[in-house]
N, CA, C and O atoms as CSV, one atom per row, in Angstrom:
chain,resi,resn,atom,element,x,y,z
A,1,UNK,N,N,-10.619,3.673,7.045
A,1,UNK,CA,C,-9.843,2.993,6.055
A,1,UNK,C,C,-8.699,2.270,6.757
A,1,UNK,O,O,-8.075,2.832,7.657
A,2,UNK,N,N,-8.423,1.060,6.365
A,2,UNK,CA,C,-7.387,0.245,6.967
A,2,UNK,C,C,-6.022,0.612,6.405
A,2,UNK,O,O,-5.877,0.749,5.190
A,3,UNK,N,N,-5.026,0.771,7.258
A,3,UNK,CA,C,-3.656,1.054,6.850
A,3,UNK,C,C,-2.786,-0.066,7.385
A,3,UNK,O,O,-2.833,-0.375,8.575
A,4,UNK,N,N,-1.984,-0.684,6.509
A,4,UNK,CA,C,-1.145,-1.789,6.983
A,4,UNK,C,C,0.042,-1.261,7.770
A,4,UNK,O,O,0.186,-0.048,7.928
A,5,UNK,N,N,0.899,-2.152,8.266
A,5,UNK,CA,C,1.971,-1.768,9.183
A,5,UNK,C,C,3.046,-0.900,8.530
A,5,UNK,O,O,3.790,-0.230,9.247
A,6,UNK,N,N,3.158,-0.884,7.206
A,6,UNK,CA,C,4.156,-0.062,6.539
A,6,UNK,C,C,3.635,1.344,6.241
A,6,UNK,O,O,4.353,2.151,5.651
A,7,UNK,N,N,2.418,1.642,6.633
A,7,UNK,CA,C,1.867,2.967,6.434
A,7,UNK,C,C,1.245,3.178,5.069
A,7,UNK,O,O,0.863,4.301,4.740
A,8,UNK,N,N,1.130,2.132,4.266
A,8,UNK,CA,C,0.499,2.257,2.956
A,8,UNK,C,C,-0.925,1.741,3.033
A,8,UNK,O,O,-1.259,0.933,3.900
A,9,UNK,N,N,-1.745,2.205,2.136
A,9,UNK,CA,C,-3.128,1.763,2.126
A,9,UNK,C,C,-3.219,0.320,1.652
A,9,UNK,O,O,-2.537,-0.075,0.706
A,10,UNK,N,N,-4.056,-0.459,2.309
A,10,UNK,CA,C,-4.253,-1.851,1.930
A,10,UNK,C,C,-5.534,-1.962,1.128
A,10,UNK,O,O,-6.445,-1.150,1.292
A,11,UNK,N,N,-5.611,-2.957,0.266
A,11,UNK,CA,C,-6.839,-3.210,-0.482
A,11,UNK,C,C,-7.934,-3.636,0.488
A,11,UNK,O,O,-7.657,-4.300,1.486
A,12,UNK,N,N,-9.170,-3.258,0.198
A,12,UNK,CA,C,-10.263,-3.557,1.109
A,12,UNK,C,C,-10.461,-5.053,1.291
A,12,UNK,O,O,-10.887,-5.476,2.366
A,13,UNK,N,N,-10.167,-5.874,0.282
A,13,UNK,CA,C,-10.372,-7.310,0.437
A,13,UNK,C,C,-9.344,-7.931,1.392
A,13,UNK,O,O,-9.560,-9.031,1.899
A,14,UNK,N,N,-8.212,-7.223,1.644
A,14,UNK,CA,C,-7.222,-7.716,2.594
A,14,UNK,C,C,-7.685,-7.558,4.034
A,14,UNK,O,O,-7.171,-8.228,4.930
A,15,UNK,N,N,-8.630,-6.695,4.254
A,15,UNK,CA,C,-9.106,-6.417,5.600
A,15,UNK,C,C,-10.585,-6.771,5.670
A,15,UNK,O,O,-11.429,-6.021,5.180
A,16,UNK,N,N,-10.896,-7.893,6.267
A,16,UNK,CA,C,-12.269,-8.390,6.328
A,16,UNK,C,C,-12.901,-7.969,7.652
A,16,UNK,O,O,-12.475,-8.428,8.712
A,17,UNK,N,N,-13.912,-7.102,7.605
A,17,UNK,CA,C,-14.535,-6.595,8.823
A,17,UNK,C,C,-15.829,-7.325,9.161
A,17,UNK,O,O,-16.496,-6.980,10.136
A,18,UNK,N,N,-16.189,-8.324,8.369
A,18,UNK,CA,C,-17.423,-9.045,8.643
A,18,UNK,C,C,-17.290,-9.903,9.893
A,18,UNK,O,O,-16.236,-10.485,10.150
A,19,UNK,N,N,-18.352,-9.975,10.652
A,19,UNK,CA,C,-18.386,-10.831,11.831
A,19,UNK,C,C,-18.938,-12.198,11.445
A,19,UNK,O,O,-19.561,-12.359,10.396
A,20,UNK,N,N,-18.702,-13.167,12.302
A,20,UNK,CA,C,-19.234,-14.504,12.058
A,20,UNK,C,C,-20.750,-14.533,12.213
A,20,UNK,O,O,-21.442,-15.270,11.510
A,21,UNK,N,N,-21.250,-13.739,13.122
A,21,UNK,CA,C,-22.690,-13.667,13.391
A,21,UNK,C,C,-23.107,-12.200,13.382
A,21,UNK,O,O,-22.350,-11.341,13.836
A,22,UNK,N,N,-24.311,-11.898,12.867
A,22,UNK,CA,C,-24.767,-10.499,12.908
A,22,UNK,C,C,-25.063,-10.062,14.341
A,22,UNK,O,O,-25.487,-10.858,15.178
A,23,UNK,N,N,-24.833,-8.800,14.593
A,23,UNK,CA,C,-25.130,-8.221,15.905
A,23,UNK,C,C,-26.394,-7.380,15.814
A,23,UNK,O,O,-26.666,-6.748,14.793
A,24,UNK,N,N,-27.156,-7.382,16.892
A,24,UNK,CA,C,-28.401,-6.615,16.956
A,24,UNK,C,C,-28.340,-5.693,18.160
A,24,UNK,O,O,-27.973,-6.109,19.259
A,25,UNK,N,N,-28.702,-4.437,17.941
A,25,UNK,CA,C,-28.673,-3.450,19.010
A,25,UNK,C,C,-29.827,-3.687,19.975
A,25,UNK,O,O,-30.975,-3.876,19.571
A,26,UNK,N,N,-29.495,-3.672,21.246
A,26,UNK,CA,C,-30.505,-3.829,22.281
A,26,UNK,C,C,-29.932,-3.339,23.606
A,26,UNK,O,O,-28.774,-3.601,23.931
A,27,UNK,N,N,-30.745,-2.637,24.348
A,27,UNK,CA,C,-30.313,-2.153,25.650
A,27,UNK,C,C,-31.221,-2.713,26.726
A,27,UNK,O,O,-32.363,-2.283,26.884
A,28,UNK,N,N,-30.698,-3.677,27.461
A,28,UNK,CA,C,-31.414,-4.216,28.611
A,28,UNK,C,C,-30.436,-4.282,29.785
A,28,UNK,O,O,-29.227,-4.378,29.578
A,29,UNK,N,N,-30.946,-4.232,30.999
A,29,UNK,CA,C,-30.057,-4.312,32.164
A,29,UNK,C,C,-29.370,-5.682,32.252
A,29,UNK,O,O,-29.983,-6.717,31.988
A,30,UNK,N,N,-28.101,-5.663,32.623
A,30,UNK,CA,C,-27.338,-6.891,32.835
A,30,UNK,C,C,-26.599,-6.783,34.162
A,30,UNK,O,O,-26.320,-5.687,34.648
A,31,UNK,N,N,-26.289,-7.931,34.734
A,31,UNK,CA,C,-25.383,-7.961,35.882
A,31,UNK,C,C,-24.172,-8.784,35.471
A,31,UNK,O,O,-24.276,-9.755,34.722
A,32,UNK,N,N,-23.048,-8.376,35.972
A,32,UNK,CA,C,-21.786,-9.017,35.633
A,32,UNK,C,C,-21.137,-9.470,36.929
A,32,UNK,O,O,-20.858,-8.656,37.809
A,33,UNK,N,N,-20.895,-10.777,37.047
A,33,UNK,CA,C,-20.227,-11.306,38.229
A,33,UNK,C,C,-18.778,-11.583,37.877
A,33,UNK,O,O,-18.477,-12.372,36.980
A,34,UNK,N,N,-17.893,-10.923,38.595
A,34,UNK,CA,C,-16.453,-11.083,38.384
A,34,UNK,C,C,-15.878,-11.847,39.563
A,34,UNK,O,O,-16.371,-11.734,40.685
A,35,UNK,N,N,-14.843,-12.618,39.309
A,35,UNK,CA,C,-14.196,-13.416,40.352
A,35,UNK,C,C,-12.799,-12.856,40.591
A,35,UNK,O,O,-11.858,-13.144,39.851
A,36,UNK,N,N,-12.686,-12.040,41.658
A,36,UNK,CA,C,-11.439,-11.348,41.959
A,36,UNK,C,C,-10.722,-12.037,43.119
A,36,UNK,O,O,-11.264,-12.963,43.723
A,37,UNK,N,N,-9.509,-11.589,43.430
A,37,UNK,CA,C,-8.720,-12.210,44.512
A,37,UNK,C,C,-9.463,-12.213,45.831
A,37,UNK,O,O,-9.381,-13.187,46.579
A,38,UNK,N,N,-10.180,-11.157,46.131
A,38,UNK,CA,C,-10.855,-11.037,47.420
A,38,UNK,C,C,-12.257,-11.633,47.412
A,38,UNK,O,O,-12.983,-11.507,48.399
A,39,UNK,N,N,-12.650,-12.279,46.321
A,39,UNK,CA,C,-13.968,-12.915,46.231
A,39,UNK,C,C,-14.711,-12.454,44.999
A,39,UNK,O,O,-14.178,-11.732,44.157
A,40,UNK,N,N,-15.950,-12.886,44.915
A,40,UNK,CA,C,-16.739,-12.498,43.747
A,40,UNK,C,C,-17.298,-11.092,43.946
A,40,UNK,O,O,-17.559,-10.656,45.067
A,41,UNK,N,N,-17.469,-10.403,42.833
A,41,UNK,CA,C,-17.926,-9.022,42.841
A,41,UNK,C,C,-18.976,-8.879,41.756
A,41,UNK,O,O,-18.731,-9.249,40.608
A,42,UNK,N,N,-20.148,-8.345,42.101
A,42,UNK,CA,C,-21.234,-8.176,41.139
A,42,UNK,C,C,-21.388,-6.691,40.821
A,42,UNK,O,O,-21.446,-5.849,41.716
A,43,UNK,N,N,-21.451,-6.395,39.531
A,43,UNK,CA,C,-21.647,-5.026,39.078
A,43,UNK,C,C,-22.788,-4.988,38.069
A,43,UNK,O,O,-23.126,-6.010,37.471
A,44,UNK,N,N,-23.364,-3.844,37.886
A,44,UNK,CA,C,-24.492,-3.689,36.967
A,44,UNK,C,C,-24.050,-2.994,35.690
A,44,UNK,O,O,-23.013,-2.331,35.636
A,45,UNK,N,N,-24.880,-3.172,34.661
A,45,UNK,CA,C,-24.589,-2.519,33.398
A,45,UNK,C,C,-25.788,-2.595,32.475
A,45,UNK,O,O,-26.892,-2.951,32.889
A,46,UNK,N,N,-25.552,-2.252,31.216
A,46,UNK,CA,C,-26.604,-2.297,30.201
A,46,UNK,C,C,-25.986,-2.836,28.910
A,46,UNK,O,O,-24.873,-2.466,28.537
A,47,UNK,N,N,-26.728,-3.716,28.239
A,47,UNK,CA,C,-26.225,-4.286,26.992
A,47,UNK,C,C,-26.239,-3.224,25.901
A,47,UNK,O,O,-27.048,-2.297,25.935
A,48,UNK,N,N,-25.340,-3.368,24.937
A,48,UNK,CA,C,-25.296,-2.471,23.784
A,48,UNK,C,C,-25.720,-3.203,22.516
A,48,UNK,O,O,-26.524,-2.695,21.735
A,49,UNK,N,N,-25.172,-4.400,22.317
A,49,UNK,CA,C,-25.570,-5.234,21.186
A,49,UNK,C,C,-25.346,-6.701,21.555
A,49,UNK,O,O,-24.657,-7.016,22.525
A,50,UNK,N,N,-25.946,-7.594,20.755
A,50,UNK,CA,C,-25.888,-9.019,21.080
A,50,UNK,C,C,-25.862,-9.849,19.808
A,50,UNK,O,O,-26.419,-9.455,18.783
A,51,UNK,N,N,-25.211,-10.999,19.882
A,51,UNK,CA,C,-25.261,-12.022,18.845
A,51,UNK,C,C,-25.316,-13.366,19.567
A,51,UNK,O,O,-25.276,-13.410,20.797
A,52,UNK,N,N,-25.406,-14.451,18.820
A,52,UNK,CA,C,-25.461,-15.761,19.478
A,52,UNK,C,C,-24.102,-16.168,20.047
A,52,UNK,O,O,-24.027,-17.110,20.836
A,53,UNK,N,N,-23.025,-15.476,19.661
A,53,UNK,CA,C,-21.691,-15.812,20.153
A,53,UNK,C,C,-21.161,-14.848,21.209
A,53,UNK,O,O,-20.196,-15.161,21.906
A,54,UNK,N,N,-21.795,-13.663,21.332
A,54,UNK,CA,C,-21.282,-12.704,22.292
A,54,UNK,C,C,-22.110,-11.449,22.350
A,54,UNK,O,O,-23.168,-11.347,21.729
A,55,UNK,N,N,-21.611,-10.493,23.110
A,55,UNK,CA,C,-22.324,-9.230,23.273
A,55,UNK,C,C,-21.345,-8.166,23.732
A,55,UNK,O,O,-20.226,-8.463,24.150
A,56,UNK,N,N,-21.788,-6.926,23.645
A,56,UNK,CA,C,-21.032,-5.842,24.256
A,56,UNK,C,C,-21.959,-5.132,25.230
A,56,UNK,O,O,-23.180,-5.132,25.075
A,57,UNK,N,N,-21.347,-4.532,26.227
A,57,UNK,CA,C,-22.144,-3.890,27.273
A,57,UNK,C,C,-21.348,-2.753,27.895
A,57,UNK,O,O,-20.119,-2.717,27.836
A,58,UNK,N,N,-22.072,-1.849,28.480
A,58,UNK,CA,C,-21.508,-0.772,29.282
A,58,UNK,C,C,-21.676,-1.209,30.732
A,58,UNK,O,O,-22.801,-1.341,31.215
A,59,UNK,N,N,-20.567,-1.432,31.426
A,59,UNK,CA,C,-20.637,-1.902,32.810
A,59,UNK,C,C,-19.860,-0.974,33.725
A,59,UNK,O,O,-18.910,-0.318,33.299
A,60,UNK,N,N,-20.266,-0.924,34.974
A,60,UNK,CA,C,-19.555,-0.129,35.971
A,60,UNK,C,C,-18.280,-0.870,36.359
A,60,UNK,O,O,-18.341,-2.021,36.792
A,61,UNK,N,N,-17.149,-0.237,36.211
A,61,UNK,CA,C,-15.882,-0.888,36.533
A,61,UNK,C,C,-15.478,-1.843,35.431
A,61,UNK,O,O,-15.908,-2.996,35.422
A,62,UNK,N,N,-14.667,-1.384,34.511
A,62,UNK,CA,C,-14.294,-2.182,33.340
A,62,UNK,C,C,-13.534,-3.440,33.748
A,62,UNK,O,O,-12.545,-3.353,34.476
A,63,UNK,N,N,-13.982,-4.613,33.288
A,63,UNK,CA,C,-13.256,-5.855,33.582
A,63,UNK,C,C,-11.980,-5.932,32.747
A,63,UNK,O,O,-11.833,-5.206,31.764
A,64,UNK,N,N,-11.058,-6.812,33.137
A,64,UNK,CA,C,-9.803,-6.981,32.416
A,64,UNK,C,C,-9.997,-7.913,31.219
A,64,UNK,O,O,-10.808,-8.837,31.278
A,65,UNK,N,N,-9.267,-7.678,30.149
A,65,UNK,CA,C,-9.292,-8.552,28.976
A,65,UNK,C,C,-8.797,-9.932,29.401
A,65,UNK,O,O,-7.792,-10.052,30.100
A,66,UNK,N,N,-9.512,-10.968,28.972
A,66,UNK,CA,C,-9.165,-12.339,29.323
A,66,UNK,C,C,-9.858,-12.855,30.565
A,66,UNK,O,O,-9.835,-14.056,30.831
A,67,UNK,N,N,-10.466,-11.979,31.322
A,67,UNK,CA,C,-11.169,-12.358,32.546
A,67,UNK,C,C,-12.417,-13.166,32.197
A,67,UNK,O,O,-13.079,-12.885,31.198
A,68,UNK,N,N,-12.740,-14.169,33.020
A,68,UNK,CA,C,-13.966,-14.944,32.853
A,68,UNK,C,C,-15.026,-14.369,33.778
A,68,UNK,O,O,-14.770,-14.150,34.962
A,69,UNK,N,N,-16.212,-14.125,33.243
A,69,UNK,CA,C,-17.298,-13.509,34.003
A,69,UNK,C,C,-18.592,-14.281,33.775
A,69,UNK,O,O,-18.708,-15.064,32.832
A,70,UNK,N,N,-19.553,-14.048,34.647
A,70,UNK,CA,C,-20.899,-14.577,34.469
A,70,UNK,C,C,-21.813,-13.389,34.186
A,70,UNK,O,O,-21.889,-12.449,34.977
A,71,UNK,N,N,-22.505,-13.443,33.048
A,71,UNK,CA,C,-23.428,-12.377,32.654
A,71,UNK,C,C,-24.839,-12.888,32.890
A,71,UNK,O,O,-25.206,-13.964,32.418
A,72,UNK,N,N,-25.628,-12.111,33.624
A,72,UNK,CA,C,-27.023,-12.470,33.874
A,72,UNK,C,C,-27.916,-11.358,33.340
A,72,UNK,O,O,-27.642,-10.173,33.530
A,73,UNK,N,N,-28.986,-11.763,32.671
A,73,UNK,CA,C,-29.952,-10.781,32.180
A,73,UNK,C,C,-31.330,-11.406,32.122
A,73,UNK,O,O,-31.480,-12.618,31.970
A,74,UNK,N,N,-32.334,-10.551,32.249
A,74,UNK,CA,C,-33.720,-11.008,32.181
A,74,UNK,C,C,-34.239,-10.803,30.772
A,74,UNK,O,O,-34.575,-9.688,30.373
A,75,UNK,N,N,-34.300,-11.899,30.022
A,75,UNK,CA,C,-34.846,-11.849,28.672
A,75,UNK,C,C,-36.358,-11.981,28.748
A,75,UNK,O,O,-36.887,-12.370,29.789
A,76,UNK,N,N,-37.072,-11.663,27.663
A,76,UNK,CA,C,-38.535,-11.741,27.700
A,76,UNK,C,C,-39.079,-13.121,28.106
A,76,UNK,O,O,-40.091,-13.209,28.801
A,77,UNK,N,N,-38.404,-14.199,27.670
A,77,UNK,CA,C,-38.883,-15.539,28.010
A,77,UNK,C,C,-38.537,-15.940,29.434
A,77,UNK,O,O,-39.389,-16.450,30.161
A,78,UNK,N,N,-37.294,-15.712,29.837
A,78,UNK,CA,C,-36.831,-16.130,31.161
A,78,UNK,C,C,-35.471,-15.505,31.432
A,78,UNK,O,O,-34.767,-15.113,30.500
A,79,UNK,N,N,-35.102,-15.413,32.694
A,79,UNK,CA,C,-33.755,-14.913,32.992
A,79,UNK,C,C,-32.714,-15.962,32.585
A,79,UNK,O,O,-32.947,-17.163,32.725
A,80,UNK,N,N,-31.567,-15.501,32.081
A,80,UNK,CA,C,-30.500,-16.416,31.682
A,80,UNK,C,C,-29.172,-15.955,32.262
A,80,UNK,O,O,-28.960,-14.768,32.513
A,81,UNK,N,N,-28.283,-16.922,32.471
A,81,UNK,CA,C,-26.916,-16.645,32.895
A,81,UNK,C,C,-25.977,-17.305,31.906
A,81,UNK,O,O,-26.204,-18.434,31.472
A,82,UNK,N,N,-24.907,-16.583,31.549
A,82,UNK,CA,C,-23.952,-17.095,30.579
A,82,UNK,C,C,-22.544,-16.873,31.080
A,82,UNK,O,O,-22.238,-15.825,31.647
A,83,UNK,N,N,-21.687,-17.854,30.873
A,83,UNK,CA,C,-20.277,-17.726,31.169
A,83,UNK,C,C,-19.612,-17.126,29.937
A,83,UNK,O,O,-19.865,-17.568,28.816
A,84,UNK,N,N,-18.760,-16.118,30.139
A,84,UNK,CA,C,-18.152,-15.424,29.004
A,84,UNK,C,C,-16.729,-15.000,29.327
A,84,UNK,O,O,-16.334,-14.906,30.489
A,85,UNK,N,N,-15.972,-14.749,28.270
A,85,UNK,CA,C,-14.621,-14.208,28.376
A,85,UNK,C,C,-14.640,-12.774,27.889
A,85,UNK,O,O,-15.293,-12.461,26.893
A,86,UNK,N,N,-13.929,-11.901,28.584
A,86,UNK,CA,C,-13.826,-10.505,28.170
A,86,UNK,C,C,-12.835,-10.438,27.017
A,86,UNK,O,O,-11.670,-10.799,27.183
A,87,UNK,N,N,-13.284,-9.976,25.842
A,87,UNK,CA,C,-12.434,-9.887,24.659
A,87,UNK,C,C,-11.839,-8.502,24.478
A,87,UNK,O,O,-10.713,-8.375,23.996
A,88,UNK,N,N,-12.570,-7.466,24.853
A,88,UNK,CA,C,-12.012,-6.103,24.849
A,88,UNK,C,C,-12.712,-5.328,25.940
A,88,UNK,O,O,-13.855,-5.619,26.295
A,89,UNK,N,N,-12.014,-4.337,26.470
A,89,UNK,CA,C,-12.595,-3.578,27.569
A,89,UNK,C,C,-11.974,-2.194,27.632
A,89,UNK,O,O,-10.753,-2.037,27.651
A,90,UNK,N,N,-12.846,-1.194,27.663
A,90,UNK,CA,C,-12.427,0.193,27.849
A,90,UNK,C,C,-13.345,0.809,28.899
A,90,UNK,O,O,-14.229,0.139,29.433
A,91,UNK,N,N,-13.130,2.079,29.187
A,91,UNK,CA,C,-14.015,2.755,30.140
A,91,UNK,C,C,-15.423,2.914,29.575
A,91,UNK,O,O,-16.376,3.087,30.334
A,92,UNK,N,N,-15.565,2.859,28.246
A,92,UNK,CA,C,-16.878,3.088,27.651
A,92,UNK,C,C,-17.650,1.801,27.376
A,92,UNK,O,O,-18.876,1.796,27.490
A,93,UNK,N,N,-16.974,0.716,27.021
A,93,UNK,CA,C,-17.710,-0.532,26.763
A,93,UNK,C,C,-16.777,-1.726,26.881
A,93,UNK,O,O,-15.554,-1.593,26.848
A,94,UNK,N,N,-17.385,-2.888,27.018
A,94,UNK,CA,C,-16.649,-4.150,27.084
A,94,UNK,C,C,-17.306,-5.139,26.145
A,94,UNK,O,O,-18.527,-5.138,25.985
A,95,UNK,N,N,-16.496,-5.987,25.521
A,95,UNK,CA,C,-17.003,-7.013,24.620
A,95,UNK,C,C,-16.786,-8.382,25.221
A,95,UNK,O,O,-15.730,-8.656,25.792
A,96,UNK,N,N,-17.779,-9.241,25.096
A,96,UNK,CA,C,-17.749,-10.559,25.710
A,96,UNK,C,C,-18.008,-11.642,24.675
A,96,UNK,O,O,-18.870,-11.490,23.809
A,97,UNK,N,N,-17.263,-12.732,24.766
A,97,UNK,CA,C,-17.510,-13.901,23.937
A,97,UNK,C,C,-18.048,-14.996,24.845
A,97,UNK,O,O,-17.421,-15.348,25.844
A,98,UNK,N,N,-19.216,-15.534,24.492
A,98,UNK,CA,C,-19.835,-16.557,25.320
A,98,UNK,C,C,-19.088,-17.874,25.203
A,98,UNK,O,O,-18.580,-18.223,24.137
A,99,UNK,N,N,-19.028,-18.603,26.319
A,99,UNK,CA,C,-18.628,-19.999,26.274
A,99,UNK,C,C,-19.825,-20.771,25.727
A,99,UNK,O,O,-20.851,-20.171,25.407
A,100,UNK,N,N,-19.710,-22.074,25.616
A,100,UNK,CA,C,-20.833,-22.877,25.130
A,100,UNK,C,C,-22.039,-22.608,26.031
A,100,UNK,O,O,-21.960,-22.747,27.251
A,101,UNK,N,N,-23.155,-22.221,25.409
A,101,UNK,CA,C,-24.355,-21.859,26.168
A,101,UNK,C,C,-25.157,-23.094,26.544
A,101,UNK,O,O,-25.162,-24.091,25.821
A,102,UNK,N,N,-25.832,-23.018,27.679
A,102,UNK,CA,C,-26.783,-24.068,28.045
A,102,UNK,C,C,-27.937,-24.013,27.059
A,102,UNK,O,O,-28.123,-23.010,26.370
A,103,UNK,N,N,-28.708,-25.080,26.989
A,103,UNK,CA,C,-29.827,-25.105,26.042
A,103,UNK,C,C,-30.850,-24.020,26.368
A,103,UNK,O,O,-31.444,-23.447,25.455
A,104,UNK,N,N,-31.064,-23.731,27.638
A,104,UNK,CA,C,-32.013,-22.686,28.041
A,104,UNK,C,C,-31.501,-21.313,27.610
A,104,UNK,O,O,-32.254,-20.513,27.053
A,105,UNK,N,N,-30.208,-21.037,27.868
A,105,UNK,CA,C,-29.637,-19.742,27.478
A,105,UNK,C,C,-29.607,-19.599,25.961
A,105,UNK,O,O,-29.905,-18.528,25.433
A,106,UNK,N,N,-29.251,-20.670,25.257
A,106,UNK,CA,C,-29.192,-20.618,23.795
A,106,UNK,C,C,-30.576,-20.341,23.206
A,106,UNK,O,O,-30.714,-19.523,22.297
A,107,UNK,N,N,-31.592,-21.018,23.722
A,107,UNK,CA,C,-32.961,-20.802,23.240
A,107,UNK,C,C,-33.409,-19.367,23.541
A,107,UNK,O,O,-34.006,-18.710,22.688
A,108,UNK,N,N,-33.120,-18.884,24.755
A,108,UNK,CA,C,-33.505,-17.527,25.138
A,108,UNK,C,C,-32.847,-16.473,24.267
A,108,UNK,O,O,-33.503,-15.522,23.842
A,109,UNK,N,N,-31.551,-16.631,23.994
A,109,UNK,CA,C,-30.833,-15.664,23.151
A,109,UNK,C,C,-31.364,-15.704,21.726
A,109,UNK,O,O,-31.596,-14.655,21.125
A,110,UNK,N,N,-31.562,-16.908,21.173
A,110,UNK,CA,C,-32.054,-17.011,19.793
A,110,UNK,C,C,-33.446,-16.393,19.659
A,110,UNK,O,O,-33.713,-15.694,18.681
A,111,UNK,N,N,-34.334,-16.636,20.617
A,111,UNK,CA,C,-35.673,-16.025,20.582
A,111,UNK,C,C,-35.580,-14.505,20.679
A,111,UNK,O,O,-36.291,-13.788,19.976
A,112,UNK,N,N,-34.712,-14.024,21.542
A,112,UNK,CA,C,-34.520,-12.588,21.714
A,112,UNK,C,C,-34.000,-11.969,20.416
A,112,UNK,O,O,-34.478,-10.913,19.999
A,113,UNK,N,N,-33.030,-12.615,19.777
A,113,UNK,CA,C,-32.469,-12.108,18.525
A,113,UNK,C,C,-33.525,-12.103,17.424
A,113,UNK,O,O,-33.570,-11.174,16.618
A,114,UNK,N,N,-34.374,-13.125,17.380
A,114,UNK,CA,C,-35.445,-13.146,16.377
A,114,UNK,C,C,-36.379,-11.958,16.558
A,114,UNK,O,O,-36.797,-11.348,15.574
A,115,UNK,N,N,-36.710,-11.623,17.790
A,115,UNK,CA,C,-37.560,-10.454,18.056
A,115,UNK,C,C,-36.856,-9.162,17.639
A,115,UNK,O,O,-37.477,-8.272,17.058
A,116,UNK,N,N,-35.558,-9.063,17.937
A,116,UNK,CA,C,-34.795,-7.878,17.542
A,116,UNK,C,C,-34.719,-7.762,16.023
A,116,UNK,O,O,-34.802,-6.660,15.480
A,117,UNK,N,N,-34.562,-8.887,15.340
A,117,UNK,CA,C,-34.495,-8.880,13.883
A,117,UNK,C,C,-35.834,-8.433,13.287
A,117,UNK,O,O,-35.855,-7.661,12.328
A,118,UNK,N,N,-36.939,-8.907,13.844
A,118,UNK,CA,C,-38.258,-8.482,13.364
A,118,UNK,C,C,-38.433,-6.980,13.541
A,118,UNK,O,O,-38.970,-6.305,12.664
A,119,UNK,N,N,-37.977,-6.457,14.679
A,119,UNK,CA,C,-38.085,-5.022,14.940
A,119,UNK,C,C,-37.254,-4.230,13.934
A,119,UNK,O,O,-37.702,-3.198,13.435
A,120,UNK,N,N,-36.046,-4.707,13.635
A,120,UNK,CA,C,-35.199,-4.017,12.651
A,120,UNK,C,C,-35.814,-4.066,11.258
A,120,UNK,O,O,-35.723,-3.092,10.511
A,121,UNK,N,N,-36.438,-5.187,10.895
A,121,UNK,CA,C,-37.068,-5.299,9.577
A,121,UNK,C,C,-38.210,-4.294,9.430
A,121,UNK,O,O,-38.437,-3.762,8.344
A,122,UNK,N,N,-38.931,-4.035,10.529
A,122,UNK,CA,C,-39.998,-3.037,10.485
A,122,UNK,C,C,-39.439,-1.625,10.376
A,122,UNK,O,O,-39.999,-0.782,9.675
A,123,UNK,N,N,-38.328,-1.368,11.072
A,123,UNK,CA,C,-37.742,-0.033,11.056
A,123,UNK,C,C,-37.019,0.277,9.750
A,123,UNK,O,O,-37.038,1.417,9.287
A,124,UNK,N,N,-36.382,-0.729,9.154
A,124,UNK,CA,C,-35.580,-0.532,7.945
A,124,UNK,C,C,-35.987,-1.518,6.859
A,124,UNK,O,O,-35.174,-2.356,6.469
A,125,UNK,N,N,-37.225,-1.447,6.356
A,125,UNK,CA,C,-37.690,-2.458,5.381
A,125,UNK,C,C,-36.917,-2.425,4.068
A,125,UNK,O,O,-36.720,-3.476,3.458
A,126,UNK,N,N,-36.474,-1.260,3.615
A,126,UNK,CA,C,-35.761,-1.166,2.348
A,126,UNK,C,C,-34.387,-1.821,2.433
A,126,UNK,O,O,-33.925,-2.421,1.463
A,127,UNK,N,N,-33.745,-1.713,3.566
A,127,UNK,CA,C,-32.441,-2.336,3.763
A,127,UNK,C,C,-32.554,-3.850,3.651
A,127,UNK,O,O,-31.727,-4.485,2.996
A,128,UNK,N,N,-33.569,-4.434,4.283
A,128,UNK,CA,C,-33.737,-5.879,4.237
A,128,UNK,C,C,-34.203,-6.345,2.864
A,128,UNK,O,O,-33.841,-7.442,2.437
A,129,UNK,N,N,-34.985,-5.550,2.170
A,129,UNK,CA,C,-35.446,-5.923,0.825
A,129,UNK,C,C,-34.279,-5.966,-0.156
A,129,UNK,O,O,-34.190,-6.884,-0.971
A,130,UNK,N,N,-33.371,-4.967,-0.085
A,130,UNK,CA,C,-32.234,-4.969,-0.994
A,130,UNK,C,C,-31.249,-6.065,-0.649
A,130,UNK,O,O,-30.618,-6.621,-1.548
A,131,UNK,N,N,-31.096,-6.394,0.625
A,131,UNK,CA,C,-30.191,-7.470,1.031
A,131,UNK,C,C,-30.686,-8.825,0.528
A,131,UNK,O,O,-29.877,-9.673,0.151
A,132,UNK,N,N,-31.995,-9.038,0.518
A,132,UNK,CA,C,-32.514,-10.318,0.042
A,132,UNK,C,C,-32.323,-10.460,-1.463
A,132,UNK,O,O,-32.143,-11.573,-1.958
A,133,UNK,N,N,-32.359,-9.347,-2.200
A,133,UNK,CA,C,-32.120,-9.397,-3.644
A,133,UNK,C,C,-30.663,-9.737,-3.951
A,133,UNK,O,O,-30.382,-10.486,-4.886
A,134,UNK,N,N,-29.748,-9.192,-3.172
A,134,UNK,CA,C,-28.317,-9.451,-3.376
A,134,UNK,C,C,-28.010,-10.921,-3.114
A,134,UNK,O,O,-27.258,-11.538,-3.869
A,135,UNK,N,N,-28.576,-11.484,-2.065
A,135,UNK,CA,C,-28.298,-12.867,-1.698
A,135,UNK,C,C,-28.976,-13.884,-2.594
A,135,UNK,O,O,-28.574,-15.048,-2.594
A,136,UNK,N,N,-29.982,-13.498,-3.355
A,136,UNK,CA,C,-30.728,-14.461,-4.171
A,136,UNK,C,C,-30.124,-14.672,-5.550
A,136,UNK,O,O,-30.575,-15.559,-6.275
A,137,UNK,N,N,-29.120,-13.894,-5.942
A,137,UNK,CA,C,-28.529,-13.935,-7.274
A,137,UNK,C,C,-27.572,-15.003,-7.450
A,137,UNK,O,O,-27.000,-15.148,-8.530
């Protein structure tokens, strides 16, 4: 529950938790290239979730918030590399916002998300059926 700065409860409509793009859970290996004072440094990790605008991942050695990194991953169609900014980072996970994607990376991510969405629809058919009824009214 959201609590405003005065310690009182806020109305739920005052706190909007919706994202601009839906996120889909997926765990695939990723590499993260960081550009530090002493040169570039490559570390490995695993994705946690993805959208067309960003992703979160568990990486070895948490990057700093605001840092620009290159994320590389092997998607089913082809390997892609994306330039991203670190939006949040803890010892457990880091969140990344993609810069403008190349056409190859954009196509690869969209195809990957479509496959993830199909998998979720098979796993949770009732959830998707009720959501389509709500949106059609």
